[in-house]
MDAnalysis code that builds the backbone (N, CA, C; Angstrom):
import MDAnalysis as mda
import numpy as np

u = mda.Universe.empty(456, n_residues=152, atom_resindex=np.repeat(np.arange(152), 3), trajectory=True)
u.add_TopologyAttr("name", ["N", "CA", "C"] * 152)
u.add_TopologyAttr("resid", np.arange(1, 153))
u.add_TopologyAttr("resname", ["MET", "ARG", "ARG", "SER", "GLU", "LYS", "GLN", "ILE", "LYS", "ASN", "ILE", "GLN", "ASP", "ILE", "GLU", "SER", "ILE", "LEU", "HIS", "SER", "ALA", "SER", "LEU", "CYS", "HIS", "LEU", "SER", "MET", "VAL", "ASP", "ASN", "GLY", "LYS", "PRO", "TYR", "VAL", "VAL", "PRO", "LEU", "ASN", "PHE", "GLY", "TYR", "GLU", "SER", "GLY", "ALA", "LEU", "TYR", "PHE", "HIS", "SER", "ALA", "PRO", "ASP", "GLY", "ARG", "LYS", "ILE", "ASP", "ILE", "ILE", "ARG", "LYS", "ASN", "PRO", "GLU", "VAL", "CYS", "PHE", "ASN", "ILE", "ILE", "GLY", "ARG", "TYR", "ASP", "LEU", "VAL", "THR", "GLY", "LYS", "ARG", "ALA", "CYS", "SER", "TRP", "SER", "ALA", "ARG", "TYR", "THR", "SER", "VAL", "THR", "GLY", "THR", "GLY", "LYS", "ALA", "GLU", "ILE", "ILE", "ALA", "ASP", "ARG", "GLU", "GLY", "LYS", "GLU", "ARG", "GLY", "LEU", "LYS", "ALA", "LEU", "MET", "ALA", "GLN", "TYR", "THR", "GLU", "ASP", "LYS", "TYR", "ASP", "PHE", "SER", "ASP", "GLU", "ASP", "LEU", "ASP", "GLY", "MET", "VAL", "VAL", "ILE", "LYS", "VAL", "GLU", "ILE", "GLU", "LYS", "MET", "GLU", "GLY", "LYS", "LYS", "SER", "GLN", "VAL"])
u.atoms.positions = np.array([
    [56.999, 112.031, 10.863],
    [57.345, 110.963, 11.778],
    [58.803, 111.146, 12.189],
    [59.038, 111.151, 13.461],
    [60.379, 111.393, 13.989],
    [61.365, 110.306, 13.569],
    [60.975, 109.057, 13.653],
    [61.857, 107.932, 13.302],
    [61.554, 107.502, 11.868],
    [62.108, 108.227, 10.912],
    [61.780, 108.001, 9.500],
    [62.126, 106.594, 9.027],
    [63.079, 105.939, 9.674],
    [63.427, 104.567, 9.271],
    [62.295, 103.579, 9.582],
    [61.362, 103.970, 10.412],
    [60.221, 103.107, 10.740],
    [58.997, 103.402, 9.881],
    [59.042, 104.469, 9.112],
    [57.893, 104.866, 8.304],
    [57.685, 103.915, 7.126],
    [56.436, 103.543, 6.913],
    [56.051, 102.758, 5.735],
    [55.501, 103.749, 4.719],
    [56.159, 103.853, 3.589],
    [55.772, 104.854, 2.598],
    [54.912, 104.284, 1.481],
    [55.034, 103.011, 1.222],
    [54.322, 102.374, 0.117],
    [52.851, 102.157, 0.500],
    [51.943, 102.746, -0.264],
    [50.511, 102.655, 0.050],
    [50.012, 101.214, 0.015],
    [50.571, 100.383, -0.856],
    [50.144, 98.974, -0.894],
    [50.517, 98.259, 0.407],
    [51.667, 98.599, 0.980],
    [52.066, 97.999, 2.260],
    [51.152, 98.479, 3.389],
    [50.789, 99.744, 3.351],
    [49.865, 100.284, 4.357],
    [48.502, 99.609, 4.227],
    [48.008, 99.489, 2.991],
    [46.707, 98.840, 2.797],
    [46.750, 97.361, 3.163],
    [47.884, 96.719, 2.999],
    [48.018, 95.325, 3.407],
    [47.818, 95.188, 4.922],
    [48.359, 96.123, 5.673],
    [48.145, 96.126, 7.125],
    [46.664, 96.325, 7.422],
    [46.050, 97.294, 6.748],
    [44.625, 97.570, 6.982],
    [43.756, 96.359, 6.661],
    [44.084, 95.636, 5.597],
    [43.270, 94.475, 5.210],
    [43.477, 93.271, 6.130],
    [44.612, 93.200, 6.800],
    [44.901, 92.009, 7.610],
    [44.609, 92.198, 9.100],
    [44.408, 93.413, 9.540],
    [44.196, 93.678, 10.966],
    [42.764, 93.349, 11.378],
    [42.549, 93.240, 12.684],
    [41.213, 92.880, 13.151],
    [40.611, 93.856, 14.162],
    [41.353, 94.873, 14.573],
    [40.828, 95.793, 15.576],
    [41.289, 97.213, 15.271],
    [40.374, 98.146, 15.417],
    [40.676, 99.564, 15.220],
    [40.289, 100.321, 16.481],
    [41.163, 101.192, 16.934],
    [40.820, 102.111, 18.013],
    [40.435, 103.431, 17.358],
    [39.195, 103.833, 17.563],
    [38.670, 105.061, 16.987],
    [38.611, 106.120, 18.087],
    [39.278, 107.242, 17.839],
    [39.337, 108.322, 18.824],
    [38.497, 109.502, 18.362],
    [37.793, 110.080, 19.311],
    [36.925, 111.222, 19.062],
    [37.151, 112.246, 20.165],
    [36.538, 113.413, 20.017],
    [36.613, 114.429, 21.061],
    [35.188, 114.731, 21.521],
    [34.960, 114.546, 22.821],
    [33.646, 114.751, 23.432],
    [33.726, 115.928, 24.394],
    [33.167, 117.069, 23.981],
    [33.205, 118.274, 24.811],
    [34.620, 118.600, 25.286],
    [35.565, 118.544, 24.359],
    [36.944, 118.895, 24.667],
    [37.762, 117.798, 25.313],
    [37.172, 116.650, 25.548],
    [37.868, 115.535, 26.194],
    [38.017, 114.372, 25.203],
    [39.169, 113.689, 25.223],
    [39.340, 112.544, 24.315],
    [38.459, 111.370, 24.724],
    [38.027, 110.613, 23.728],
    [37.220, 109.410, 23.939],
    [37.642, 108.410, 22.868],
    [37.980, 107.204, 23.267],
    [38.433, 106.189, 22.317],
    [37.658, 104.900, 22.547],
    [37.330, 104.221, 21.439],
    [36.634, 102.937, 21.525],
    [37.309, 101.933, 20.588],
    [37.468, 100.690, 21.044],
    [37.965, 99.633, 20.162],
    [36.798, 99.074, 19.354],
    [36.994, 98.911, 18.056],
    [35.908, 98.469, 17.180],
    [36.385, 97.473, 16.138],
    [35.495, 96.548, 15.775],
    [35.701, 95.770, 14.557],
    [35.519, 96.735, 13.398],
    [36.176, 96.475, 12.290],
    [36.111, 97.406, 11.177],
    [36.292, 96.692, 9.855],
    [36.001, 97.404, 8.798],
    [36.311, 96.970, 7.454],
    [37.001, 98.106, 6.728],
    [37.900, 97.777, 5.823],
    [38.589, 98.800, 5.027],
    [38.280, 98.559, 3.559],
    [37.916, 99.627, 2.877],
    [37.668, 99.540, 1.435],
    [37.864, 100.911, 0.811],
    [38.681, 100.964, -0.222],
    [38.824, 102.160, -1.070],
    [38.993, 103.462, -0.289],
    [39.939, 103.479, 0.629],
    [40.229, 104.712, 1.348],
    [39.265, 105.061, 2.458],
    [38.456, 104.103, 2.887],
    [37.498, 104.368, 3.964],
    [37.455, 103.204, 4.950],
    [37.192, 103.533, 6.201],
    [36.950, 102.541, 7.244],
    [35.454, 102.490, 7.502],
    [34.958, 101.297, 7.799],
    [33.532, 101.104, 8.091],
    [33.382, 100.414, 9.435],
    [32.404, 100.872, 10.203],
    [32.065, 100.306, 11.502],
    [30.549, 100.169, 11.575],
    [30.062, 99.255, 12.408],
    [28.612, 99.211, 12.637],
    [28.355, 99.605, 14.083],
    [27.153, 100.091, 14.326],
    [26.834, 100.598, 15.661],
    [25.336, 100.577, 15.884],
    [24.978, 100.569, 17.146],
    [23.587, 100.855, 17.497],
    [23.312, 102.288, 17.049],
    [22.059, 102.611, 16.741],
    [21.765, 103.955, 16.238],
    [21.880, 105.059, 17.292],
    [21.975, 104.695, 18.562],
    [22.080, 105.668, 19.638],
    [23.241, 105.306, 20.541],
    [23.756, 106.286, 21.241],
    [24.832, 106.049, 22.193],
    [25.870, 107.151, 22.133],
    [26.821, 107.080, 23.036],
    [27.821, 108.135, 23.157],
    [28.617, 108.348, 21.870],
    [29.086, 107.265, 21.267],
    [29.881, 107.367, 20.040],
    [29.109, 108.102, 18.941],
    [27.854, 107.748, 18.763],
    [27.021, 108.375, 17.740],
    [26.764, 109.839, 18.082],
    [26.496, 110.120, 19.349],
    [26.285, 111.511, 19.774],
    [27.516, 112.367, 19.480],
    [28.692, 111.836, 19.773],
    [29.933, 112.586, 19.545],
    [30.131, 112.844, 18.055],
    [29.966, 111.818, 17.242],
    [30.180, 111.966, 15.796],
    [29.220, 112.997, 15.209],
    [27.991, 113.018, 15.692],
    [27.027, 114.015, 15.193],
    [27.477, 115.442, 15.524],
    [28.130, 115.617, 16.662],
    [28.593, 116.949, 17.064],
    [29.933, 117.315, 16.418],
    [30.791, 116.318, 16.277],
    [32.141, 116.571, 15.763],
    [32.615, 115.345, 14.990],
    [32.544, 115.364, 13.671],
    [32.890, 114.191, 12.877],
    [34.396, 113.944, 12.702],
    [35.230, 114.852, 13.211],
    [36.681, 114.674, 13.085],
    [37.132, 113.537, 13.999],
    [37.811, 112.528, 13.419],
    [38.253, 111.373, 14.201],
    [39.709, 111.049, 13.881],
    [40.284, 110.251, 14.743],
    [41.616, 109.703, 14.567],
    [41.493, 108.203, 14.795],
    [42.327, 107.425, 14.115],
    [42.271, 105.975, 14.308],
    [43.671, 105.395, 14.397],
    [43.762, 104.242, 15.049],
    [45.011, 103.485, 15.117],
    [44.680, 102.017, 14.954],
    [45.428, 101.379, 14.081],
    [45.235, 99.959, 13.791],
    [46.595, 99.273, 13.893],
    [46.650, 98.226, 14.696],
    [47.877, 97.442, 14.845],
    [47.753, 96.211, 13.957],
    [48.670, 96.065, 13.029],
    [48.645, 94.906, 12.147],
    [49.274, 93.686, 12.782],
    [50.449, 93.867, 13.325],
    [51.177, 92.776, 13.975],
    [51.849, 93.356, 15.211],
    [51.944, 92.553, 16.258],
    [52.643, 92.992, 17.453],
    [53.257, 91.790, 18.142],
    [54.579, 91.803, 18.277],
    [55.308, 90.747, 18.985],
    [56.233, 91.408, 19.983],
    [56.076, 91.085, 21.255],
    [56.924, 91.617, 22.301],
    [58.303, 90.975, 22.208],
    [59.348, 91.770, 22.333],
    [60.725, 91.284, 22.330],
    [61.296, 91.568, 23.711],
    [61.552, 90.505, 24.463],
    [62.054, 90.659, 25.821],
    [63.560, 90.919, 25.811],
    [64.059, 91.457, 26.908],
    [65.481, 91.745, 27.041],
    [65.969, 91.397, 28.425],
    [67.278, 91.501, 28.615],
    [67.871, 91.191, 29.925],
    [67.717, 92.348, 30.901],
    [67.546, 93.556, 30.361],
    [67.344, 94.737, 31.196],
    [65.972, 95.326, 30.864],
    [65.409, 96.049, 31.796],
    [64.079, 96.639, 31.572],
    [64.053, 97.517, 30.335],
    [65.051, 98.316, 30.137],
    [65.046, 99.255, 29.009],
    [65.545, 98.639, 27.701],
    [65.812, 97.343, 27.692],
    [66.203, 96.700, 26.436],
    [65.040, 95.935, 25.798],
    [63.870, 95.956, 26.424],
    [62.693, 95.340, 25.830],
    [62.244, 96.185, 24.638],
    [61.594, 95.550, 23.705],
    [61.116, 96.272, 22.528],
    [59.941, 95.500, 21.933],
    [59.619, 95.815, 20.686],
    [58.527, 95.126, 20.001],
    [58.775, 95.138, 18.500],
    [58.282, 94.097, 17.847],
    [58.171, 94.079, 16.390],
    [56.702, 94.355, 16.095],
    [56.443, 95.311, 15.216],
    [55.056, 95.656, 14.969],
    [54.896, 96.325, 13.618],
    [53.642, 96.351, 13.189],
    [53.214, 97.197, 12.078],
    [51.953, 97.911, 12.544],
    [51.802, 99.145, 12.117],
    [50.617, 99.899, 12.513],
    [50.289, 100.954, 11.471],
    [49.047, 101.406, 11.520],
    [48.588, 102.501, 10.678],
    [47.820, 103.461, 11.575],
    [48.165, 104.727, 11.488],
    [47.490, 105.770, 12.235],
    [47.019, 106.823, 11.241],
    [45.827, 107.342, 11.457],
    [45.332, 108.334, 10.513],
    [44.207, 109.170, 11.072],
    [43.756, 110.089, 10.230],
    [42.654, 110.973, 10.578],
    [41.620, 110.961, 9.454],
    [40.422, 111.372, 9.793],
    [39.370, 111.443, 8.785],
    [38.109, 112.034, 9.358],
    [37.091, 112.029, 8.526],
    [35.772, 112.524, 8.931],
    [34.809, 111.347, 8.958],
    [34.080, 111.237, 10.059],
    [33.102, 110.169, 10.224],
    [31.744, 110.631, 9.717],
    [31.056, 109.719, 9.073],
    [29.711, 109.987, 8.564],
    [28.815, 108.833, 8.987],
    [27.649, 109.152, 9.485],
    [26.694, 108.118, 9.873],
    [25.847, 107.787, 8.652],
    [25.908, 106.533, 8.242],
    [25.192, 106.057, 7.059],
    [23.891, 105.414, 7.522],
    [22.787, 105.907, 7.023],
    [21.491, 105.383, 7.439],
    [20.722, 104.720, 6.293],
    [21.127, 104.948, 5.021],
    [20.378, 104.351, 3.911],
    [20.804, 102.903, 3.702],
    [19.887, 102.099, 3.184],
    [20.107, 100.660, 3.023],
    [21.341, 100.343, 2.185],
    [21.469, 100.980, 1.042],
    [22.597, 100.688, 0.150],
    [23.936, 100.990, 0.824],
    [24.012, 102.123, 1.507],
    [25.240, 102.488, 2.207],
    [25.559, 101.544, 3.351],
    [24.523, 101.145, 4.082],
    [24.725, 100.192, 5.174],
    [25.244, 98.858, 4.638],
    [24.627, 98.370, 3.559],
    [25.052, 97.093, 2.989],
    [26.501, 97.154, 2.515],
    [26.874, 98.228, 1.849],
    [28.260, 98.359, 1.386],
    [29.226, 98.325, 2.568],
    [28.910, 99.089, 3.607],
    [29.766, 99.114, 4.782],
    [29.850, 97.780, 5.490],
    [28.716, 97.104, 5.618],
    [28.713, 95.804, 6.293],
    [29.444, 94.745, 5.474],
    [29.345, 94.823, 4.154],
    [30.090, 93.885, 3.306],
    [31.596, 94.103, 3.468],
    [32.027, 95.356, 3.546],
    [33.445, 95.646, 3.775],
    [33.879, 95.134, 5.141],
    [33.023, 95.328, 6.129],
    [33.333, 94.868, 7.480],
    [33.446, 93.342, 7.521],
    [32.498, 92.650, 6.927],
    [32.536, 91.185, 6.942],
    [33.725, 90.651, 6.137],
    [34.076, 91.316, 5.046],
    [35.211, 90.881, 4.223],
    [36.533, 90.986, 4.990],
    [36.553, 91.806, 6.020],
    [37.754, 91.943, 6.845],
    [38.053, 90.649, 7.596],
    [37.012, 89.870, 7.885],
    [37.147, 88.720, 8.774],
    [36.860, 87.370, 8.117],
    [36.204, 87.376, 6.964],
    [35.830, 86.115, 6.333],
    [35.664, 86.302, 4.828],
    [35.843, 85.214, 4.105],
    [35.576, 85.243, 2.665],
    [34.129, 84.870, 2.365],
    [33.390, 84.418, 3.390],
    [31.976, 84.084, 3.210],
    [31.203, 85.342, 2.840],
    [30.159, 85.167, 2.059],
    [29.298, 86.282, 1.647],
    [27.998, 86.208, 2.440],
    [27.465, 87.366, 2.787],
    [26.254, 87.422, 3.589],
    [25.251, 88.379, 2.976],
    [23.976, 88.074, 3.214],
    [22.892, 88.999, 2.910],
    [22.440, 89.579, 4.237],
    [21.867, 90.774, 4.182],
    [21.449, 91.453, 5.396],
    [19.956, 91.688, 5.336],
    [19.258, 91.233, 6.358],
    [17.798, 91.373, 6.387],
    [17.408, 92.808, 6.743],
    [16.165, 93.146, 6.428],
    [15.640, 94.458, 6.820],
    [15.727, 94.629, 8.328],
    [15.437, 93.562, 9.054],
    [15.485, 93.619, 10.517],
    [16.904, 93.949, 10.996],
    [17.915, 93.279, 10.405],
    [19.303, 93.573, 10.763],
    [19.641, 95.033, 10.481],
    [19.310, 95.482, 9.289],
    [19.681, 96.831, 8.861],
    [18.909, 97.921, 9.601],
    [17.666, 97.658, 9.938],
    [16.860, 98.666, 10.637],
    [17.364, 98.942, 12.051],
    [18.038, 97.955, 12.640],
    [18.475, 98.097, 14.028],
    [19.858, 98.679, 14.196],
    [20.462, 99.189, 13.126],
    [21.833, 99.682, 13.231],
    [22.091, 100.834, 12.279],
    [23.223, 101.454, 12.493],
    [23.768, 102.405, 11.530],
    [25.170, 101.929, 11.182],
    [25.673, 102.427, 10.090],
    [27.059, 102.176, 9.692],
    [27.777, 103.513, 9.748],
    [28.960, 103.472, 10.292],
    [29.807, 104.661, 10.340],
    [30.887, 104.493, 9.277],
    [30.992, 105.488, 8.417],
    [32.023, 105.493, 7.389],
    [33.007, 106.605, 7.715],
    [34.280, 106.269, 7.762],
    [35.321, 107.265, 7.967],
    [36.114, 107.379, 6.677],
    [35.936, 108.494, 5.985],
    [36.753, 108.805, 4.810],
    [38.119, 109.205, 5.334],
    [39.131, 108.424, 4.998],
    [40.471, 108.693, 5.495],
    [41.050, 109.902, 4.754],
    [41.472, 110.891, 5.523],
    [42.075, 112.088, 4.948],
    [43.596, 111.984, 4.922],
    [44.147, 111.347, 5.943],
    [45.597, 111.207, 6.060],
    [45.880, 109.945, 6.854],
    [46.901, 109.200, 6.432],
    [47.313, 108.041, 7.217],
    [48.787, 107.774, 6.966],
    [49.413, 107.149, 7.953],
    [50.804, 106.757, 7.796],
    [51.015, 105.411, 8.461],
    [51.895, 104.649, 7.852],
    [52.232, 103.344, 8.385],
    [53.560, 103.395, 9.112],
    [53.704, 102.487, 10.073],
    [54.922, 102.432, 10.854],
    [55.257, 100.976, 11.144],
    [56.553, 100.656, 11.157],
    [56.957, 99.281, 11.464],
    [58.253, 99.293, 12.245],
    [58.413, 98.284, 13.031],
    [59.667, 98.049, 13.721],
    [59.968, 96.572, 13.582],
    [61.185, 96.290, 13.134],
    [61.565, 94.881, 12.950],
    [62.586, 94.439, 13.967],
    [62.983, 95.342, 14.870],
    [63.968, 95.109, 15.936],
    [64.975, 94.062, 15.556],
])
């Protein structure tokens, strides 16, 4: 990271951002071209979880090339200035890479969906066969990640 003073080195601080955020941008490569989608997600034990329809562009890409990149913004506050180039932001973020895997078995889907739901609520849910049969869960084993913050 070029601006080392903005780097978050403590893994607990990075995981705190991951647990408190609500949106992940997942980037993939489709026939040599970048493709990014915003997704709800869950974080648990070094992995990100997403749910998806069993078919579609995202699933097709992951089947061909499981290498992905992600970006998650924990906090973002715009800081205005008197001049255009004096504007800035206070933020926390996590960016990383990993391998995506499509989870199709019931146990894996339930684990991923529980992680996803825990991201947004403390309520506990059961998942019906009908719910689980109509979807897949994508698990991204994080290979590398780094946190960044600006407190301006």
